[in-house]
Wavefront OBJ file of the C-alpha trace (Angstrom):
o trace
v 23.441 7.565 -5.261
v 21.390 6.158 -8.410
v 18.312 6.248 -6.761
v 18.685 9.949 -6.317
v 19.627 10.258 -10.004
v 16.348 8.474 -11.406
v 13.955 10.329 -9.119
v 15.755 13.283 -10.659
v 15.669 12.566 -13.977
v 11.936 11.829 -13.004
v 11.189 15.196 -12.248
v 13.304 16.550 -14.967
v 10.868 14.115 -17.431
v 8.025 15.929 -15.895
v 6.798 12.662 -14.014
v 6.768 14.489 -10.647
v 7.879 17.265 -8.694
v 9.368 15.879 -5.621
v 10.109 12.610 -3.951
v 10.778 10.803 -0.807
v 12.563 7.793 -0.537
v 14.365 5.719 2.444
v 16.635 2.403 2.035
v 18.026 0.219 5.131
v 19.357 -2.821 5.104
v 19.803 -4.979 8.429
v 18.359 -1.902 10.101
v 21.250 0.476 8.796
v 20.035 3.382 7.445
v 21.720 3.457 3.509
v 19.032 6.151 1.917
v 16.716 8.562 3.843
v 16.057 11.907 1.569
v 14.142 14.023 -0.359
v 13.640 16.116 -3.648
v 12.327 18.687 -5.343
v 8.747 20.211 -3.840
v 5.987 18.827 -1.766
v 3.347 20.948 -3.431
v 3.939 24.421 -5.347
v 6.343 26.962 -3.224
v 6.998 23.860 -0.299
v 9.927 21.655 -0.194
v 9.991 18.242 -0.350
v 11.010 16.975 3.228
v 11.881 13.630 4.805
v 9.434 14.626 7.342
v 6.294 15.651 4.351
v 3.332 13.522 5.393
v 2.544 11.981 1.840
v -0.230 10.233 0.967
v 0.022 6.303 0.377
v -3.197 5.424 -1.166
v -2.807 1.184 -1.884
v 0.369 0.749 0.231
v -2.011 1.213 3.042
v -3.238 -2.306 2.613
v -0.065 -3.544 4.208
v -0.693 -1.854 7.293
v -4.533 -3.843 7.419
v -2.406 -6.571 6.269
v -0.381 -6.504 9.585
v -3.741 -5.398 11.513
v -5.681 -9.124 10.425
v -2.198 -10.740 10.772
v -1.986 -9.609 14.471
v -6.064 -10.877 14.965
v -4.991 -14.066 13.521
v -1.593 -14.438 15.763
v -3.704 -14.079 18.853
v -6.828 -16.488 17.889
v -9.137 -13.748 17.354
v -9.897 -14.685 13.617
v -9.744 -17.613 11.541
v -8.552 -16.835 7.972
v -10.436 -19.392 6.096
v -13.829 -18.148 7.954
v -16.457 -16.202 6.307
v -16.076 -12.450 6.331
v -19.990 -12.683 7.410
v -18.989 -14.734 10.625
v -17.414 -11.047 12.039
v -19.479 -8.825 10.026
v -22.980 -9.984 9.323
v -24.421 -7.628 6.970
v -21.551 -8.336 4.551
v -23.271 -12.185 3.774
v -25.942 -9.888 1.850
v -26.792 -11.146 -1.969
v -24.519 -14.005 -2.133
v -21.585 -13.193 -0.544
v -21.902 -15.373 2.792
v -19.416 -18.017 1.370
v -16.372 -14.981 0.920
v -13.791 -16.077 3.539
v -10.826 -13.331 4.979
v -7.987 -15.089 2.426
v -10.877 -14.030 -0.098
v -10.728 -10.941 0.822
v -6.637 -11.129 1.476
v -5.218 -12.296 -1.871
v -7.968 -10.475 -3.916
v -10.199 -13.506 -5.269
v -13.562 -12.329 -3.564
v -15.052 -11.534 -6.640
v -16.121 -7.788 -5.366
v -13.445 -5.592 -6.826
v -15.658 -2.160 -7.511
v -18.261 -3.326 -4.750
v -17.253 0.104 -3.017
v -17.989 2.203 -6.343
v -13.998 3.014 -6.568
v -14.808 3.632 -10.402
v -17.050 6.161 -9.904
v -14.684 7.855 -7.136
v -17.375 7.475 -4.487
v -15.072 6.069 -1.628
v -13.116 9.380 -1.588
v -16.584 11.224 -1.892
v -18.037 9.852 1.052
v -17.733 8.201 4.471
v -16.479 4.718 5.254
v -19.972 3.542 6.322
v -20.937 4.888 3.463
v -18.851 2.236 1.257
v -19.457 -0.026 3.566
v -23.049 -0.171 3.090
v -22.694 -0.358 -0.930
v -20.521 -3.572 -0.112
v -22.959 -5.251 1.484
v -25.479 -4.588 -0.817
v -23.671 -5.756 -4.057
v -23.594 -9.020 -5.297
v -20.355 -10.849 -6.289
v -19.297 -10.812 -9.678
v -18.082 -14.268 -9.752
v -17.884 -17.276 -7.050
v -15.306 -16.356 -4.869
v -11.662 -17.997 -5.717
v -12.024 -18.937 -8.908
v -10.523 -15.491 -10.356
v -9.040 -13.152 -9.130
v -8.939 -9.390 -9.860
v -7.501 -6.496 -7.599
v -9.840 -5.094 -5.360
v -8.783 -1.080 -5.600
v -10.287 -0.579 -1.696
v -13.701 -2.798 -1.102
v -11.745 -5.755 0.223
v -9.660 -4.423 2.415
v -12.391 -1.786 3.149
v -14.480 -5.044 4.722
v -11.274 -6.323 6.596
v -10.738 -3.084 7.973
v -14.603 -3.441 9.827
v -13.464 -6.873 10.698
v -10.503 -5.245 12.741
v -12.313 -3.135 14.501
v -15.350 -5.398 15.123
v -13.227 -8.394 16.729
v -10.807 -5.770 18.671
v -13.368 -3.250 20.153
v -11.433 -0.575 19.047
v -11.954 1.762 15.999
v -9.652 1.182 12.776
v -8.418 4.253 12.694
v -7.284 3.720 16.813
v -6.271 0.115 16.186
v -3.331 1.123 13.391
v -2.234 3.862 15.441
v -1.920 2.414 18.929
v -0.924 -1.256 17.725
v 1.091 -1.125 14.655
v 2.610 2.843 14.452
v 3.045 3.157 17.977
v 4.858 0.511 18.868
v 7.903 0.956 15.831
v 7.579 5.045 16.591
v 5.422 5.954 13.343
v 4.122 8.822 15.280
v 3.486 10.872 12.097
v 1.541 7.657 10.405
v -2.136 7.790 10.316
v -5.078 6.267 8.611
v -8.102 8.378 9.498
v -6.035 11.869 10.622
v -8.249 14.358 12.243
v -9.117 17.601 10.807
v -7.144 19.363 13.697
v -3.882 17.015 13.386
v -4.181 18.185 9.258
v -4.099 21.551 10.312
v -1.922 21.419 12.621
v 0.782 19.815 10.592
v 0.863 22.953 7.710
v 3.439 22.837 5.191
v 4.369 19.317 6.349
v 1.398 17.764 4.563
v 2.440 17.186 0.659
v -0.291 17.136 -2.233
v -0.164 14.460 -5.279
v -0.277 15.413 -8.535
v -1.916 14.303 -11.898
v 1.038 14.567 -14.181
v -0.373 12.322 -17.154
v -0.406 15.061 -19.643
v 3.010 16.821 -18.416
v 1.840 19.090 -16.166
v 1.265 18.967 -12.382
v -2.439 19.618 -11.430
v -2.456 19.040 -7.248
v -5.550 16.689 -6.804
v -8.251 18.937 -4.605
v -10.585 15.462 -3.972
v -7.225 13.354 -2.228
v -5.611 16.806 -0.788
v -8.262 17.784 1.396
v -8.563 17.624 4.985
v -11.982 15.412 5.141
v -9.914 13.107 2.486
v -7.052 12.583 5.045
v -9.878 12.013 7.790
v -11.253 9.252 6.038
v -10.060 5.869 7.624
v -10.099 4.029 4.709
v -8.149 0.950 5.301
v -7.165 -0.077 1.324
v -6.422 3.743 0.498
v -6.583 6.338 3.289
v -2.658 6.327 4.860
v -0.717 9.688 4.754
v 2.830 9.845 6.644
v 6.723 9.904 5.749
v 8.492 7.146 4.112
v 11.344 6.901 6.484
v 8.137 6.456 9.047
v 6.367 3.601 7.203
v 9.766 2.163 6.190
v 9.772 1.231 10.447
v 7.003 -1.244 10.037
v 8.490 -2.866 7.197
v 12.159 -2.947 9.139
v 10.130 -4.990 12.237
v 8.688 -7.194 9.274
v 12.429 -8.233 7.490
v 13.409 -8.286 10.961
v 10.728 -11.479 12.304
v 8.138 -9.364 13.121
v 10.312 -7.262 15.810
v 7.255 -6.066 18.277
v 4.084 -6.007 15.564
v 4.233 -10.007 14.753
v 5.722 -13.523 15.620
v 8.135 -14.349 12.699
v 6.024 -17.312 12.088
v 2.996 -15.266 11.231
v 4.886 -12.746 8.967
v 6.136 -15.914 7.500
v 2.651 -17.390 6.598
v 1.504 -13.746 5.279
v 4.086 -12.902 3.213
v 4.112 -16.399 1.270
v 2.672 -16.995 -1.668
v -1.348 -17.611 -1.289
v -1.944 -16.788 -4.583
v 0.131 -17.838 -7.783
v -0.260 -18.297 -11.969
v -3.551 -16.445 -11.901
v -4.087 -13.821 -14.022
v -5.017 -10.831 -11.995
v -8.468 -9.375 -14.145
v -7.681 -5.480 -13.077
v -3.620 -5.608 -14.259
v -4.181 -7.943 -16.838
v -1.328 -10.139 -16.132
v -0.152 -12.492 -13.389
v 0.676 -11.505 -9.987
v 1.447 -13.762 -7.327
v 0.310 -12.436 -3.829
v 0.783 -13.088 0.157
v -2.027 -12.508 2.930
v -2.245 -8.827 1.723
v 0.933 -8.264 0.252
v 2.170 -8.251 -3.360
v 5.383 -10.717 -3.828
v 8.197 -10.445 -6.251
v 6.326 -7.646 -8.522
v 7.731 -5.323 -11.272
v 7.493 -2.694 -8.673
v 10.340 -4.000 -7.003
v 12.850 -3.843 -9.684
v 14.719 -6.581 -11.589
v 17.131 -7.319 -8.523
v 15.276 -7.915 -5.422
v 14.809 -12.265 -4.350
v 12.090 -13.629 -4.983
v 10.690 -13.675 -1.010
v 9.878 -9.489 -1.581
v 6.795 -8.550 -0.390
v 5.326 -5.412 0.115
v 2.584 -3.232 -1.414
v 2.564 -0.286 -4.160
v 0.245 3.120 -4.043
v -1.866 4.074 -6.884
v 0.440 5.489 -9.819
v 2.708 6.947 -6.999
v 4.730 4.859 -4.996
v 6.393 1.589 -3.318
v 6.939 0.541 0.420
v 8.546 -3.591 0.518
v 11.159 -5.523 2.145
v 13.188 -8.515 0.928
v 13.982 -11.022 3.523
v 16.630 -12.568 1.597
v 18.750 -9.662 1.671
v 17.895 -7.889 4.801
v 16.402 -4.598 3.029
v 13.793 -1.813 3.042
v 12.781 0.027 0.573
v 10.013 2.885 0.376
v 9.424 5.914 -1.960
v 6.966 7.936 -2.743
v 6.669 10.295 -5.787
v 3.941 12.804 -5.659
v 3.485 12.766 -9.498
v 0.638 10.417 -11.348
v 1.441 9.921 -14.765
v 0.435 7.495 -17.398
v 0.523 3.816 -16.162
v 3.917 2.622 -18.320
v 5.484 5.386 -17.183
v 5.078 5.076 -13.825
v 5.742 1.231 -13.717
v 9.166 1.996 -15.526
v 9.713 4.712 -12.891
v 9.425 2.059 -9.746
v 11.184 -0.356 -11.940
v 14.311 2.178 -12.418
v 14.617 3.218 -8.814
v 13.689 -0.061 -7.079
v 16.484 -1.809 -9.285
v 19.240 1.674 -8.570
v 18.158 1.068 -4.995
v 20.050 -2.450 -5.109
v 22.977 -0.718 -6.898
v 23.570 1.317 -4.052
v 23.368 -0.934 -1.486
v 26.037 -3.407 -3.579
v 23.697 -5.783 -4.278
v 23.725 -5.605 -8.583
v 26.102 -3.658 -10.657
v 25.053 -0.257 -12.546
v 23.510 -1.381 -15.487
v 23.229 -5.218 -15.023
v 19.998 -6.796 -15.632
v 18.180 -8.018 -13.721
v 14.930 -10.636 -13.929
v 12.598 -9.199 -16.574
v 9.002 -8.883 -15.112
v 5.958 -8.394 -16.734
v 4.189 -4.228 -16.289
v 0.601 -4.360 -15.810
v -0.793 -3.825 -19.093
v -4.330 -2.445 -17.468
v -5.650 -1.037 -14.012
v -7.490 1.986 -12.375
l 1 2 3 4 5 6 7 8 9 10 11 12 13 14 15 16 17 18 19 20 21 22 23 24 25 26 27 28 29 30 31 32 33 34 35 36 37 38 39 40 41 42 43 44 45 46 47 48 49 50 51 52 53 54 55 56 57 58 59 60 61 62 63 64 65 66 67 68 69 70 71 72 73 74 75 76 77 78 79 80 81 82 83 84 85 86 87 88 89 90 91 92 93 94 95 96 97 98 99 100 101 102 103 104 105 106 107 108 109 110 111 112 113 114 115 116 117 118 119 120 121 122 123 124 125 126 127 128 129 130 131 132 133 134 135 136 137 138 139 140 141 142 143 144 145 146 147 148 149 150 151 152 153 154 155 156 157 158 159 160 161 162 163 164 165 166 167 168 169 170 171 172 173 174 175 176 177 178 179 180 181 182 183 184 185 186 187 188 189 190 191 192 193 194 195 196 197 198 199 200 201 202 203 204 205 206 207 208 209 210 211 212 213 214 215 216 217 218 219 220 221 222 223 224 225 226 227 228 229 230 231 232 233 234 235 236 237 238 239 240 241 242 243 244 245 246 247 248 249 250 251 252 253 254 255 256 257 258 259 260 261 262 263 264 265 266 267 268 269 270 271 272 273 274 275 276 277 278 279 280 281 282 283 284 285 286 287 288 289 290 291 292 293 294 295 296 297 298 299 300 301 302 303 304 305 306 307 308 309 310 311 312 313 314 315 316 317 318 319 320 321 322 323 324 325 326 327 328 329 330 331 332 333 334 335 336 337 338 339 340 341 342 343 344 345 346 347 348 349 350 351 352 353 354 355 356 357 358 359 360 361 362 363 364 365 366
């Protein structure tokens, strides 16, 4: 398999020490495997629970889509209509659409650049967001919000549904598709019960794999961060995407999937990434991370310097993989491009060595 070759090449190059990958087409599994180690002395398996980082945002987008489908939220409504505290300091005009398309003007309001959301609770992050003022009028500029926007949307989900965010996604997104080992906010007792099934993330930017103790902790796993706190095996995160690519399955109506997966932000330079990136409602559309052979309708989300999960409605393809090493930005995006493109070769949708569409890698970022 070409995807396995690429992942093993990444291991040889010191980009990661292990990886998981799942690929399917029209519900038929083509690749479901793991290579290397989940952490020192512990082999990676297809059942290892890995950190999703921002791949979690897709789950929050599905939760918002469910509430929109049922008529309980309006995408064009101000977020403060559902979370009044959020409207303070000039944020009363920020809508759910702005938050979903990363045009709200509060990219770092939660202290993400200082690492505060990883040190403290979700409530502390929300308090910082409530106190912040927007950097620019909503909708006028674009800049990827690493966690702040989704943190607010998670609070919207909780208040509108009357169910804590972490319980909502377990009950109404993961359970219906059978993703029983997926969590956004994993109780500490569950973390301890999983034992060696918990995989670690490593920094590999200097060529040596160094575990990240703050991220690889029970306390971090227990924090229900709607933009970055998900954990689970790739084969189970893929179940969410298989439902979406099949029209929504038990999660959403086909029209809702189409509404959220269509382009809502185009031809805008993303000031966080330094390039133009098209966006749906909570989903990235046809990015470099999805490779050179995917269709222009492909949507999904990446995870910080480590992973990507997406589905391609044109070909009924689902791809989800995670590498447990976080190298320099350029090496990471080249890795994603190579692995995602190789998936289409393994599916018989592209020829080995064929040059697909050239996409620009981010020139900046967290």
